[in-house]
N, C-alpha and C positions, 0 to 999 in steps of 0.2 A: 665157773660152771661146777667145779667140784664142791664147792661150799654150798651151792644150791641143792645139789643132788644129796649132799649130807643132811641138809636141813629137811628135805623132804622125806628122807629116810627115817629121821627122828620122828616126824610128825606121824608117818605111817605106822610105826612101831607103837606108839602111844595109842593110836586109834585102834589097831588090831588087838592090843592087850586090854584096852579098856571097853571093847566092843560088847563083852557079855552083860555089862550093866544095862544096856538097852533092851534086854530081854528078861531082866529081872522082874518077875511078877509081883513080888512083895514089895518092890520099891515104888514109892509114889513119885510124882513130878519133882517135888523139892529135892528127894534124895538124888535123883539123876542130875539134876542142875548142880547141886553141891558137888558131886563127884566130877562132874564136867569142869566146874571152875577149878577145883583141886588139880585135876590132869592138866588144864591149861596153865595154870601157874607153875606146875612142876616142869612143864616144858621150858618156861621162861627161866625158872630157876637152874635147870640143867644147863641151858646155854650160858647164864651168867656164872655158873660154876666152872664151865669149860674156860671161860675168859679169865676167871681168877687164877686158874693153873697155868695160864699162858702169859700172865701178866707179872712183871717183877715188881709192880707197885702194891698189888693186893695179896692178901693171904686169907685162906679159908678160916672162917671163925667158928663153924659148927663142929665140935669135937667128934661126934660119930662119923662124919664125912671125912674128916682128917685121918681117923683111923682106917676106914675102909679104903679110901683112895691112896693114901700113903705115897704120895708124889708120883702116882702112876695115873696120869689123865685118861688112859684107856679104860679105867674102871668107873668113870663118872656115869656114862649112859647105862650100863648094866645096874649101877647102884640105884638109879632113879627108876628104872623099869621094875626092879625088884621091890622098891619101896611102894610104887604105884599098885603092883599086883598084890602085895601083901595088904595094903590098905583096903583094896577091892574086897580081897577074901575076908578080912576081918569085919568089914562094914556088912558084908552080905550075911554073916552069921549072927549079926546082932538084932535085937528087937528094933522095930522102926523108931521108937522114942529115942533110944540110945544111939541108933544109926546117924540120925540127923545131928546129934550133938557131936558124935565123934567126926563126921565129915565136916561139920562146921568148925570144929577145932583145927583139923588138918588144914582146911581151906585158910583159916585165920593165920595159922602158922606160915603157910606159904605166902600169904599176903605181906606178913611181916618180914620174911626173908627176902622176897623180891623188892619190897620197898626200901629196905635197909641197904641192899646191894645197890639199887638205883641211886639212893641218896649218897652212897660213897663213891659213886661214879663208875660202877661195874657196868660194862656193856655187854653184848652178845658176842660169843665166839662160835662160828659155824664150822 
């Protein structure tokens, strides 16, 4: 039950923090979809990263994450929330042409990270 409540809390936090994008007047449908994909993949990446730090078999491969988390798993969720908010703020300040490219690059990076973790056998840790 505790794991289920924790998972629901993570999803609610991501939804609350990503909610302003639904009211962005200058964002078109593609921008909103790309940001939604990015946020969804970040949730998966967050759960995979939690698994990595609780698994003796896996090690974090992304150097900035290693530096920020520094063997303190309690920093994982705040790091992902901060990254999501920073990405939202940055994308909102860009012209539409560059916003789609920026959000596309972020989404592609998350697809790579989640796919790589999956390929290496990383599961979710709730």
